[in-house]
C-alpha positions, 0 to 999 in steps of 0.5 A: 500500500502507498499513499495513493492507495490510502487516499483512494480508500479514504475518498472512495468511502466518502471520508474526510482525512479527519474521519478516516484518521478516526476510523483507523485510530491514528491522528489526523496529522499523521494521515495528512502528512502521509497523503502530503508525502511528508511521512512514510506509510508504516506497516502498522498504519497499513495494518490498521487501515486493512482491519478498519476497512476489511481489506486483504492483500489481494484487494490492495493489489486490485485497488493499485491496478485500478488506480494505474488504469485510471491514471493511464 
């Protein structure tokens, strides 16, 4: 998972960065910094996102492919 995938998950669920942070149980500041490229998305935060949204590694790969298709 990278910041593009994280942002896609957030926006496709209609959540603001604050709402997303609350659902994932991390600070808004952290989400903002990750999306802005100032912080790295850690494995700990990735796991929290996966649990909060019921995602598997396979689903993350599908999301990444979808983003790639949209951007091309």
